[in-house]
C-alpha positions, -999 to +999 in steps of 0.1 A: -212+093-111-232+120-094-242+109-059-279+117-066-278+094-096-259+068-075-290+068-051-315+065-080-296+037-094-302+016-063-267+011-055-260+012-017-244+042-003-221+042+027-230+064+056-205+092+045-219+093+009-254+092+023-245+124+045-231+142+015-262+132-006-284+148+021-262+180+023-265+186-014-302+176-016-311+200+013-289+229-002-266+231+028-238+229+000-240+237-035-207+219-042-188+192-022-151+199-015-130+172+001-092+170+009-066+144+013-042+158+040-012+136+046+019+145+068+051+143+046+069+123+072+070+090+055+056+071+025+019+064+021+005+029+029-025+008+019-045+026+048-039+059+031-053+045+000-085+039+016-086+076+025-074+086-010-100+066-027-128+079-003-119+117-007-111+117-043-140+093-050-167+114-033-154+145-052-153+126-086-189+113-080-202+148-075-182+164-103-162+184-078-127+186-065-106+170-039-075+190-026-042+175-018-028+192+013+004+185+030+002+190+068+039+201+071+039+215+105+068+194+120+100+201+101+121+178+123+104+147+106+095+160+071+113+161+038+109+171+001+114+133-006+083+124+011+063+152-005+073+140-039+067+103-030+032+111-019+023+130-051+037+101-071+015+076-053-017+095-055-013+100-093-003+064-097-036+053-080-054+073-107-063+105-090-055+141-098-058+172-076-054+196-107-046+231-095-055+223-059-022+215-044-018+231-010+005+231+020-002+239+057+028+260+055+009+282+029-012+294+059+015+300+085+011+336+086-027+333+088-025+306+115-002+329+135-027+357+133-055+334+145-033+325+175-028+360+183-065+365+181-072+337+207-047+354+230-064+387+226-096+370+234-082+354+266-086+319+249-049+311+248-018+315+270+019+308+270+028+279+294+062+271+307+054+236+318+073+208+300+056+179+282+058+155+312+044+182+334+015+190+311+008+153+309+008+149+347-015+178+353-040+167+326-058+144+350-075+111+340-107+099+326-122+100+363-102+128+377-102+166+363-069+180+354-049+208+372-048+244+360-013+255+349+004+280+371+006+302+340-029+299+331-040+334+345-013+356+329-025+387+314-033+391+277-003+415+274+021+393+289+009+363+267+013+386+237+048+396+246+059+359+253+044+346+221+061+374+202+093+363+217+086+327+209+080+338+172+114+358+172+133+329+183+144+344+216+132+314+236+149+278+235+131+249+222+110+232+248+110+261+271+073+270+266+042+263+244+011+282+236-020+263+250-058+269+245-076+281+275-107+259+276-115+236+304-092+215+327-122+196+340-136+187+307-147+150+304-129+150+270-092+151+279-084+166+245-102+198+257-081+202+288-060+231+275-044+215+245-011+228+231-017+250+199+020+260+192+054+248+200+090+259+194+111+240+169+145+254+158+148+234+127+148+246+091+116+238+072+117+221+037+095+250+022+098+281+044+134+276+055+143+295+087+114+319+086+096+302+115+107+288+147+072+283+161+049+257+145+012+250+149+000+217+162-023+193+140-056+200+158-050+238+154-038+237+118-061+211+103-096+227+111-083+262+101-067+249+069-100+231+060-118+264+067-094+284+046-099+261+015-136+259+019-136+221+027-173+210+032-166+175+046-135+168+066-132+131+065-108+113+090-104+081+108-118+071+141-088+079+162-096+117+156-133+113+170-125+130+203-104+156+185-136+169+168-146+188+198-114+209+195-119+211+158-152+227+163-141+249+193-114+266+173-138+274+145-166+285+168-144+306+191-127+324+161-163+327+144-148+317+111-168+324+079-174+287+073-173+256+094-164+222+078-179+192+091-156+166+105-169+130+100-150+100+111-148+064+097-130+033+107-094+031+096-080+002+076-066-028+097-050-057+077-037-087+095+000-099+092+012-063+088+016-031+107+001+003+097+021+027+118+044+050+098+066+052+129+071+014+129+074+013+090+102+039+092+118+020+120+121-012+098+134+009+071+160+026+091+171-007+109+174-025+077+148-053+083+134-043+048+152-029+018+134+004+019+101+022+017+094+004-016+103-032-004+077-052-022+069-070+013+057-036+027+021-026+022+032+009+013+019+021-020+053+022-034+059-013-021+028-026-038+037-009-071+071-024-070+056-057-062+033-056-092+000-046-078-021-025-102-039+008-092-072-008-105-067-037-080-062-013-050-091+008-058-112-025-061-099-036-028-110-002-012-144-006-028-147-040-015-139-034+021-162-004+021-166+025+046-180+018+082-181+034+116-167+003+136-131-008+137-125-043+120-096-064+107-095-073+070-078-105+061-047-102+039-063-126+015-089-100+005-061-077-008-044-106-025-076-117-042-082-082-055-050-081-076-054-118-084-088-111-099-076-081-119-045-098-132-065-130-143-085-108-166-055-086-179-022-105-176-010-125-206+001-161-200+038-171-203+060-201-194+085-198-168+105-225-149+115-216-115+134-247-103+149-260-137+153-297-144+169-305-179+152-328-202+169-342-232+146-357-259+169-383-272+149-392-304+144-355-314+169-342-342+198-323-326+197-293-350+159-290-354+140-259-339+103-260-341+079-232-334+046-234-315+019-211-309+009-201-273-023-183-266-018-151-245-051-156-228-073-187-228-106-168-228-095-136-247-084-144-283-082-106-289-050-107-268-033-126-295-006-153-294+031-156-293+058-180-307+074-206-285+107-222-299+112-260-291+143-281-294+159-311-284+167-300-247+142-282-226+136-273-189+107-285-169+099-277-132+119-299-108+086-306-088+071-320-121+092-352-118+092-378-090+112-410-091+086-428-069+054-409-074+023-413-051-010-426-066-025-394-076+008-378-090+000-373-127+032-355-137+065-371-150+080-402-135+101-431-149+082-448-178+054-423-176+041-401-205+031-365-199+022-337-223+044-307-228+020-278-231+016-268-267+042-292-279+045-330-277+038-360-256+071-372-240+079-404-220+106-406-193+131-433-202+162-427-180+171-406-149+206-391-146+219-385-111+250-367-096+275-381-071+251-371-043+223-391-058+204-359-068+185-359-100+201-335-126+187-347-159+159-368-175+163-387-208+131-388-225+115-397-259+087-380-278+060-390-301+066-371-333+028-378-342+015-359-311+024-323-323+003-298-304+000-323-275-026-346-288-021-384-293-031-395-328-045-427-315-067-411-290-049-423-259-055-402-228-026-384-210-036-368-177-005-350-170+003-314-187+035-295-176+050-264-187+086-260-201+110-237-219+134-243-247+170-247-232+186-231-261+163-201-262+155-195-225+160-162-207+179-168-175+164-147-146+162-141-109+128-147-093+118-133-059+091-152-040+074-130-014+054-141+017+038-122+044+062-099+064+050-112+099+042-145+112+013-136+135-019-119+124-015-089+148+022-082+154+018-049+170-009-056+195+012-075+220+024-048+245+049-072+261+071-078+230+085-058+203+067-061+169+098-069+151+100-102+170+074-116+148+091-107+115+089-137+090+124-149+084+110-166+052+093-136+038+117-134+009+130-165-012+153-157-040+156-182-068+186-179-092+191-195-125+152-196-134+144-202-170+118-181-189+104-182-224+122-158-248+093-135-251+099-121-216+134-108-229+113-077-239+095-073-206+091-037-191+084-028-155+047-018-164+040-055-177+025-081-156+023-118-165+008-151-154+036-177-152+014-207-160+009-228-129+033-205-109+015-172-101+015-136-113+048-118-119+063-085-129+098-072-136+113-056-106+115-017-111+148-013-091+171-044-094+164-056-129+193-053-155+197-063-191+220-092-183+198-106-155+162-095-154+146-098-118+110-108-115+088-104-084+060-128-076+030-105-073+006-132-059+000-168-063-027-183-084-047-192-053-048-182-016-021-205-003-026-194+033-062-202+031-054-237+018-028-241+046-055-232+071-079-256+056-054-285+058 
């Protein structure tokens, strides 16, 4: 949708889209060009999805383009694996950059030339202070910084030293190139920030051609300028950096000057959003990898069973604002729940099986019943459910001594097997430990389809699978990864202390209806009365499929809070 049409339709615009609309209306820009600029030092998470939807969304609404540009300026932390994962995640979310794939490393020669230009202008110098010394001399919010003893070097000496840095003659950490701005600036960012540092590490694209690499603040604004970006959208932590963004472009008098606009980053409770902390959990084995379904990485959400549509809907729901806020995890869970409620076919699956033998049912008889794939969408069709003398029901659907409002199976009680028959529990079989291991029941042959011929009312309806035809499977039930809402805000404790020891429950020997034997990793299902599930993309095998629970049928955490 065109932004102008979006306004005319009466739909509300967030403040960034309003700025874009004004710029187009005033003629400041003929075309909007945005970019998504991830660092290839980890996998993308749900916070990145917000930025992806914003940048690609604005471009799409205005029949324009969004660039995918990798900010690959720190070879010690980057890899091709991350580059490929990021491209895969952006495509999976439903966005395409077309021919507009770029890397900051594409511009290393030009960035180097701009650095030399700043030196020649007397606006940059080589400094031999180490990182700690630079930090100590930077000052505080109430005290100005101190000038570096190397600040007044001549242009010629700075050019020579920078050339030696470039040639690899100086060791890593021995010096940096700093901008010469104002050590008394009220914005600490502007107190002679570092522009280049020495890193003797091979780059995943440029190999060993370079041993000096530009810092983010120097790289980003110039990359935006080179690509003709009109609106450079970033999160609020870069608000103070905007002054440096503008200083670099203004000082170099570049042919175009993109506008940096900041918006609030995404904060979700019961998780962490720092790539450094996510990487730490991966490396230390607290999770099984970047695609662990408990992680809110895009690859983890994909493996868990989230749909691209649900993540895009979530990003639309939370909107774009100027102030930091926290989003409840339930909002994300509800987004996928609403999507799958409309699209996921219904099936029967028993997670904790209890065998039921229907003693008056013929031993060799197999009947077939028809189960609707969606109760409100007949166009989704139906599937056949085989039925025989022995079935499995959910262990929780039987109680030997039921409370008053328990309407499921109990001794002497009649319930409805969904789509099939009415059955009555006649006998309870226990093992030597006193545990219930089998129920002996009878069925009413006249109640085919679950309806009593005499009109008697049966309150309880439970799901089942045929024991003879069931597909054995492993089911993984996921809970929130942390036990507290804000695990990384306690400065006195390590965030990993709040990891939830019950975030994963593995159920073996689960029994599923036979139609699930043909499930693929792209399929999502509602296991009736259980939740939404999908086949695990990594661990499933033909002899033992593994299903992940995507989300429950309702917000269980909200229910717990109410209780």
